[in-house]
C-alpha positions in Angstrom: 137.4 -142.5 61.8 135.2 -143.1 65.0 135.8 -140.1 68.0 134.2 -141.2 71.6 135.6 -139.1 74.2 136.2 -140.7 77.6 136.3 -138.4 80.9 139.0 -135.7 80.8 141.3 -136.2 78.4 141.3 -139.5 77.2 139.8 -140.0 74.1 139.6 -143.3 72.2 139.4 -144.1 68.1 138.3 -146.6 65.6 139.2 -147.4 62.6 138.3 -150.3 60.5 137.5 -152.4 63.4 140.8 -151.6 65.2 140.7 -149.4 68.8 143.3 -146.7 69.4 142.8 -145.2 73.5 144.9 -142.0 74.3 145.4 -141.1 78.1 143.1 -143.3 80.0 144.7 -142.1 83.5 142.9 -141.6 87.3 140.1 -139.7 86.1 138.9 -141.5 83.0 136.7 -144.0 83.5 137.8 -147.3 85.7 137.2 -149.4 82.1 138.5 -146.8 79.9 141.8 -149.1 78.2 140.0 -152.2 78.0 139.4 -153.5 74.1 142.2 -151.4 73.3 144.5 -152.6 70.1 146.4 -149.9 70.9 147.7 -147.5 73.6 149.8 -143.8 73.3 150.2 -142.3 76.6 151.0 -138.5 76.7 152.7 -138.2 79.6 153.0 -139.1 83.3 150.7 -137.2 85.6 148.3 -139.5 87.3 145.4 -137.9 85.4 146.8 -138.8 82.1 148.4 -142.0 83.5 147.3 -145.0 85.7 149.2 -147.7 85.4 146.5 -149.7 86.8 144.4 -149.3 84.1 147.2 -149.9 81.1 148.2 -152.7 82.8 144.2 -153.9 83.1 144.3 -153.6 79.0 147.2 -154.7 78.0 146.0 -158.3 80.1 143.0 -158.3 78.3 144.1 -157.9 75.0 147.5 -159.9 74.6 148.3 -158.4 71.3 147.9 -154.4 72.2 151.2 -152.8 72.3 151.6 -149.2 74.4 153.7 -146.0 73.2 154.7 -143.3 75.3 157.4 -141.3 76.2 161.1 -143.0 78.5 159.4 -141.9 81.9 156.2 -144.1 81.8 157.6 -146.9 79.0 160.1 -148.2 81.4 157.7 -148.2 84.4 156.4 -151.2 82.3 158.4 -152.4 79.2 159.7 -155.4 81.9 156.4 -157.0 82.4 155.3 -156.7 78.4 158.8 -157.0 76.7 158.4 -156.0 72.8 154.8 -154.5 73.2 156.0 -151.2 75.0 157.7 -148.9 72.7 159.1 -145.3 73.8 158.8 -142.4 71.3 159.7 -139.0 71.2 159.4 -135.6 68.9 159.9 -136.2 65.6 159.1 -140.4 66.0 155.9 -141.9 63.7 155.0 -144.6 64.0 152.1 -147.1 62.8 150.2 -148.8 65.7 147.2 -151.2 65.3 146.8 -149.7 62.0 146.6 -146.7 62.8 149.4 -144.1 61.3 150.8 -141.8 64.1 153.2 -138.5 64.5 154.8 -137.4 67.5 155.0 -133.6 68.5 156.3 -131.9 71.0 159.0 -132.4 74.3 157.7 -130.5 77.4 154.8 -130.0 80.0 153.2 -127.0 79.8 154.8 -124.4 82.3 152.5 -125.2 86.0 154.7 -123.2 88.3 158.6 -121.7 87.4 159.0 -123.6 90.7 158.0 -127.1 89.5 160.4 -129.0 86.9 158.9 -129.8 83.8 158.0 -133.1 82.6 158.3 -134.7 79.2 155.2 -134.5 77.2 154.3 -135.5 73.6 151.5 -134.7 71.7 150.2 -137.5 68.7 148.6 -136.6 65.8 146.7 -139.6 64.3 145.7 -140.7 60.5 147.4 -136.7 60.0 144.1 -135.8 61.4 143.9 -135.7 65.1 145.7 -134.0 67.4 146.1 -135.0 71.1 148.6 -132.4 72.9 148.6 -134.2 76.5 149.6 -131.2 78.7 150.6 -128.4 76.5 150.0 -125.8 74.0 152.0 -127.5 71.0 151.4 -126.7 67.4 152.4 -129.6 65.1 153.8 -128.5 62.2 151.2 -130.2 59.8 147.9 -129.1 59.3 145.3 -130.3 62.1 141.5 -131.2 60.8 140.2 -132.2 64.5 142.1 -130.9 67.9 141.3 -132.2 71.0 141.7 -128.9 72.6 143.0 -128.8 76.8 140.3 -126.2 77.6 140.5 -125.8 81.6 144.2 -127.2 83.8 146.3 -125.5 86.6 148.6 -124.5 83.4 146.3 -122.7 81.4 143.9 -119.4 81.1 141.6 -118.7 78.3 143.3 -116.3 76.9 146.0 -118.9 75.7 143.4 -121.5 74.9 142.2 -118.6 72.1 145.4 -118.2 71.3 146.2 -121.4 70.8 142.9 -122.6 68.4 143.9 -119.1 66.8 147.5 -120.6 65.5 146.7 -124.1 65.1 143.5 -123.2 62.9 142.0 -127.0 63.0 138.8 -127.0 61.4 137.0 -128.1 64.4 138.3 -128.0 68.1 136.6 -130.5 70.9 137.2 -130.5 74.5 139.3 -132.2 76.5 140.9 -132.0 80.0 137.7 -130.7 81.3 137.2 -132.5 84.8 138.1 -129.4 86.7 135.5 -127.5 84.8 132.0 -127.1 86.7 128.9 -127.3 84.7 128.0 -123.2 85.8 131.4 -122.5 84.2 130.4 -124.1 80.5 128.5 -121.4 78.8 131.2 -118.9 79.7 133.9 -120.9 77.8 131.5 -121.9 75.3 130.9 -118.7 74.1 134.4 -117.3 74.4 135.6 -120.4 72.2 133.2 -120.0 70.2 133.0 -116.2 69.8 137.3 -115.9 69.4 138.8 -119.0 68.7 138.7 -119.0 65.4 137.1 -122.2 64.2 134.2 -124.2 65.3 134.7 -125.4 68.8 132.4 -128.3 70.8 132.6 -130.9 73.1 131.7 -134.0 73.3 129.4 -135.8 76.3 131.4 -138.7 78.2 130.7 -141.3 76.0 130.0 -139.2 73.4 131.0 -139.8 69.4 131.7 -138.1 66.7 132.5 -139.6 63.1 136.0 -137.7 61.5 
């Protein structure tokens, strides 16, 4: 399986000529979802869910499908009958040949005064886990963790503890659009030194074979 990092929290996976894209949101490239055979969305916040990008991807490939939580599915299902699938914690499904398990239920706390929305994470091929906007620990081993490294809802101590709890073989940064280049080495150093696993990052468009 090949991983290609897109901007912010969007990632693209390729296997056997099929393409799966997770979270082509408003901070990702305008064409981030194009070419996808399957699309997964973790939650409704615009940096993860952009209706225009999803519609463009679904229109470009009439065989493509979308798997997501109810709040997003309800917005798109009427226009794409039979192609939009609602999923939740504990579900397992096959999307364009990719085996996917769903873990998690709620977005991380931003502030007690801000209501929490539903958030689901996806474990793809029993290997790569994308948690969306939560520090969900799946009840299954994780080889590659897409690590939400910087967000309004986290601090670096929590990210370190998350790495220690999940214990992936390696972690690759996502949710990084807010992080300036001057701060990158600080995060790299502390996560590498204290996270307990191989930590790295890919530039947008960079790829790795998993």
